[in-house]
C-alpha positions in Angstrom: 0.0 0.0 0.0 1.5 3.5 -1.0 1.2 6.7 1.0 -1.8 8.1 -0.9 -3.7 4.8 -0.5 -3.0 4.6 3.2 -4.1 8.3 3.6 -7.4 7.6 2.0 -7.8 4.3 4.1 -7.3 6.2 7.3 -9.8 9.0 6.3 -12.3 6.2 5.4 -11.9 4.5 8.8 -12.0 8.0 10.5 -15.4 8.5 8.9 -16.5 5.2 10.1 -15.3 5.6 13.6 -16.1 9.5 13.9 -19.7 8.8 12.8 -19.9 5.8 14.8 -19.0 7.8 17.9 -21.6 10.5 17.1 -24.2 7.9 16.6 -23.6 6.3 20.1 -23.7 9.9 21.7 -26.9 10.5 19.5 -28.5 7.5 21.0 -27.4 8.5 24.5 -28.8 12.1 24.1 -32.1 10.7 22.8 -32.6 8.1 25.6 -31.5 10.9 28.1 -33.4 13.9 27.0 -36.5 12.9 24.9 -38.7 11.4 27.6 -38.3 14.5 29.7 -39.0 16.6 26.7 -42.2 14.7 25.8 -43.5 15.0 29.4 -42.8 18.7 29.6 -44.6 19.4 26.3 -47.5 17.1 27.1 -47.9 18.9 30.4 -47.6 22.3 28.8 -50.1 21.6 26.2 -52.6 20.0 28.8 -52.4 23.2 31.0 -53.1 25.5 27.8 -55.8 23.2 26.6 -57.8 24.4 29.7 -58.1 27.7 28.3 -57.6 27.3 24.7 -60.4 24.9 23.4 -58.8 24.1 20.0 -55.9 22.5 21.8 -58.4 19.9 23.1 -59.1 18.6 19.5 -59.0 15.0 18.9 -56.0 14.9 16.5 -53.8 16.8 19.3 -54.9 14.1 21.7 -53.9 11.5 19.3 -50.6 13.1 18.7 -49.7 13.0 22.3 -50.7 9.4 22.7 -48.3 8.5 19.9 -45.6 10.7 21.6 -46.3 8.7 24.8 -45.7 5.5 22.9 -42.5 6.9 21.6 -41.4 7.8 25.2 -42.1 4.1 26.4 -40.1 2.8 23.5 -37.2 5.0 24.3 -37.5 4.1 28.1 -37.0 0.4 27.1 -33.3 1.3 26.3 -32.8 3.7 29.6 -30.7 0.7 31.2 -28.2 0.8 28.2 -27.5 4.6 28.1 -24.3 4.5 30.2 -23.1 1.8 27.7 -23.7 4.1 24.7 -22.0 7.0 26.6 -18.9 4.9 27.3 -18.6 3.3 23.8 -19.1 7.0 22.4 -16.1 8.1 24.4 -14.0 5.2 23.5 -14.7 5.7 19.7 -14.0 9.4 20.1 -10.5 8.4 21.5 -9.9 6.1 18.5 -11.0 8.9 16.1 -8.4 11.3 17.6 -5.7 8.5 17.4 -6.6 8.2 13.7 -6.3 11.8 13.1 -2.8 11.9 14.7 -1.8 8.9 12.6 -3.2 10.8 9.5 -1.1 13.7 10.3 2.0 11.6 11.0 1.7 9.5 7.6 1.1 12.8 5.7 4.2 14.5 7.1 6.4 11.3 6.7 8.9 11.2 4.0 10.1 7.7 5.0 8.1 5.0 3.1 9.7 2.3 5.1 7.5 3.3 8.0 4.3 2.8 6.0 4.0 -0.9 7.3 4.0 0.4 10.8 1.6 2.9 10.1 -0.7 0.3 8.5 -0.3 -2.0 11.5 -1.5 0.9 13.9 -4.6 1.5 11.5 -5.4 -2.2 11.8 -5.1 -2.1 15.6 -7.3 1.0 15.9 -9.9 -0.7 13.5 -10.0 -3.9 15.7 -10.5 -1.9 18.9 -13.4 0.0 17.1 -15.1 -3.3 16.2 -14.8 -4.5 19.9 -16.1 -1.5 21.5 -18.9 -0.3 19.1 -22.6 -1.3 19.9 -24.4 -2.3 16.8 -27.9 -1.7 17.9 -28.8 1.9 18.0 -32.1 3.8 18.6 -34.4 5.2 15.9 -33.4 8.4 14.5 -30.1 8.4 15.9 -28.5 8.2 12.4 -30.2 11.7 11.5 -28.9 13.2 14.8 -25.6 11.8 14.2 -25.4 13.3 10.8 -25.8 16.8 12.3 -23.4 16.1 15.1 -20.6 14.8 12.8 -20.8 16.9 9.7 -22.0 20.3 11.4 -20.4 20.2 15.0 -17.3 18.1 14.4 -13.9 19.1 13.0 -13.6 16.8 9.9 -11.4 18.7 7.6 -8.7 16.1 7.4 -11.3 13.4 6.4 -12.9 15.8 3.9 -9.5 16.3 2.3 -9.5 12.7 1.1 -13.3 11.9 0.7 -14.8 15.3 -0.4 -18.3 15.2 1.1 -21.1 16.4 -0.8 -24.2 18.1 0.9 -26.9 15.9 -0.2 -25.1 12.9 -0.9 -23.2 12.7 2.4 -24.2 15.4 4.8 -28.1 15.1 4.8 -29.4 11.7 5.4 -31.4 10.2 2.3 -34.3 9.1 4.4 -34.7 12.5 5.7 -34.5 14.1 2.3 -37.2 11.5 1.1 -39.4 12.4 3.9 -39.1 16.2 3.5 -39.7 15.9 -0.2 -42.9 13.8 0.5 -44.2 16.4 3.1 -43.5 19.3 0.6 -45.4 17.3 -2.2 -48.3 16.7 0.3 -48.4 20.5 1.5 -48.4 21.6 -2.2 -51.2 19.3 -3.1 -53.2 20.5 -0.1 -52.7 24.1 -0.9 -53.7 23.4 -4.5 -56.8 21.7 -3.2 -57.7 24.6 -1.0 -57.0 27.1 -3.8 -59.2 25.1 -6.2 -62.1 25.0 -3.6 -61.8 28.9 -2.9 -61.5 29.9 -6.7 -64.0 27.4 -7.8 -61.7 26.2 -10.5 -62.0 22.5 -11.3 -58.9 20.4 -10.9 -57.5 19.1 -14.2 
């Protein structure tokens, strides 16, 4: 393996480990914060529903029943949240080791050291596989995209992988859902405009 190939391999593994670390922290944050947020919003809406009659509509009640079910689903993983925090911290350490390795390889002029660098990469990769938790909570992937691409310093990885906005930085599933919502809203607005103007739909 030559120097440029090794740099790209380190960057690719840096992406895997860095994103994995953020995904573990995202799962931890969701388990830690979401049930309390759901409870607060439910109580606040319940209080305001006493004076604002429109807040006692059936669809709002149904929404909060669904949110309650979501809260129960999240609470099922509450006993694991310390494991996710611990794994996220370990993966962040490996990510920083990879960054240091990348800088060392990039600055090295001695190709005879490349096998040693490759061995270090393999060791970090093996530690990553042993410490990572495969099962993550729903929507942690979306949150991890934000935490990794918009909060983390990843210029050294981008130097090799050249991330694109819609291909890499925004989850495909989120883009599809937003697109579907936009189409639904556009159709509803067109429906309302047709009804008001009395123009028949084509």
